[in-house]
N, C-alpha and C positions, 0 to 999 in steps of 0.2 A: 625671789624674783621670778623664777620660772613659773610659779603658780600665777603671778600677776600677768605675765606675758601670755599665758594660755587663756586667761579670762579675756584679755584684750583681743586676742585673736578670735576667740569664740564670739564676742560682741561684734567685732568687725564683720565676721562671716554672716551673722544674723542680719546686720544692717544691709549688707550687700544683697542678701537674699530678698529682703523686704523691698529694696530699691528696684531690683530686677523684676519682682512680681508686679509691683505697681506700674513700672514702665511697660512691661509686657501687656498688662491689662489696659493701660491707656492707649497704646498703639493698636491693640486689637479692637477696642471700642471705637477708636477713631476711624479705622478701616470699615468697621461694621456700620457706623453712622453714614459714611459716604455711600455705602451700598443701598441703604434704605431711605435716603432723602426723599425719593419720589414715590414711596409706598405709603398708602393711606394707613391711618392708625388701626383700622379694623383688619386690613390685610396683614399688617405687621403683627397684630395680636394673634390672628389665626395661623400665620405662617411661621413666626419666629418665637413667640412667647408661650402660647398654649399648645398642649398636645391635643390634636384634633383627630382621634381615631376614626377610621372608616366604620360605617354602620355594619354590624355583624349580620351575616346571613344566617337566619335561624331556620329551623325545620318548617315553620309556618310560612316563611317568605321565600324559601328555596324553590326554584322551578323544577318540577319533577312530574312523573306520571303517578297520579293519585288513584288508589283503589278505594271505591266507595262501597261499603257493605251495608245491606239492609237486613235487619233481623226482626221477624215477627214472633213474639213469644205468646203462646196460647195458654190461658190459665187452666182450662178444663183438662186437656190432654197433657199439659206440661211439656209440649214440644215446641221446637223452634223451626221456622222456615227461613232460609238464608238465600239472598240474591246479591250479586255483585256486578259492578261495572267499573271501567277504568276511564278516567278523564286524563288525556295526554297533555303534557306541556303546560302545567298550571301550578298553583301553590295551594297549600292546605287552607290558607285564609280565603282564597278565591272560591274554593269548593264550598267552604262553609257559607259564604255569602250567596252563591248560586243556589245551594241547597235550601237555604232559608227562604229565598224568593220562590223557588219551585214548590216547596211545601205549602206556603201561604196561598199560592195561586191554585193549587190542586186540593186544598183542604186536608192535607196529611198531618200527622202528629208524631213524627219520629223525633226522639231526643238523641243527642250525641252520647254514645255509650263508651267509646274509646277512640283515642287519637294516637297514632304512632307516627314514625318518621315519614311513612309513605302511604298511610291509609287512614280513613275515618270510618267508624262503625256507628250506624244509626240504629236505634232499637225502639220498638213500640210494644206495648202490652195489650193483647186483645182478649177480652173476656169471652171465651168460647172455645170451640174445637178448631184445630187446623183443618184445612180442606182435604186432608188425606184420610179421613175416617168415613167409612161407608157402611150402610146397612143394605143387604141384598135379601129380598123376600119375594116369594111367589104369592101373588094375591090377585083376585079377579081375573084369572086366566092369563096373566102376564107376569113377567119378571120385572120387578121395580127395583131400581137402584137409587137410594137416597144418600145425600150428603148429611152426615151427622153434625148438626149445628150446636147441640148442647144436650143436656140430659132430657130425653124424651122430646127433642126438637129435631125435626128432619125436614129436608128440602128435596123434592123429587129431582133427580139428576137426569134419569132416562128410564125408558120402559122398553122391554123386548116382548113383542106380541107373538112372534112365530116360534116360540120355544116348544119343542116336542118332548114332553115329559117321559115318554116311553123309551127314548134313547139315552136317558140320563142314568148314571150309576146310582144305586140305591142310597149310598152315603151322601152324595151330593143332593139327591132329591130330598132327603130328610133335612139337610141344612137349609135349603131354600124354602121349604114349607114352614119351618120354625122361624126362619130369619137368621142370617148370619152377619157378623161384623167383620169388615176387612179394613186394614189399617195402612194401605198404600195404593197408589194408582197402578203400579206394575202388578201388584198382587190381585187387584180388581180385574185387570185385563186378562191375566192368566185364568182366573176363576171363571170369567165369562167364556173364554175360549174352551175351557174344559166342558162347560155346559153345552156349548154349541157343536162339539165334535162327537 
């Protein structure tokens, strides 16, 4: 008999739990329905049924100060020239759009090389030498400085007419008579200063 009483008690508790659960759910839904009677179906779906997460702020839509890098790679000398600018209070996507428009307007052909959280690097490949290669040679009674554009391609940058060869050291004199190559603007400026002092 004890076993039978335990089973009856067990069934009774289960029925009570079921009745309480159904009753609680009924009253909860009844109160819930009263609160949403005047809410449209779309608002109800957005607010109560569907989880509607806010749009995530990504690196491309976050408002930041964006560093824009421009890289020119020269195929002959295999050197790069880099320039940078900062655009304040913008997004990566906005900079991409502005840059595309600017390049189309000015006939430039940079491609996006790298995008980081706060910078974009644009790169272009140029078949030639970078503008930091010079040939200095004394010819026709003047010192001519040429920009090296390519193999055996030169463009006259400047001429110095009043160079006094008597005041130049012998080693420098030999260099300029044969023609010498210089690979940076600061080095070119120092070389010319040495010749003129």
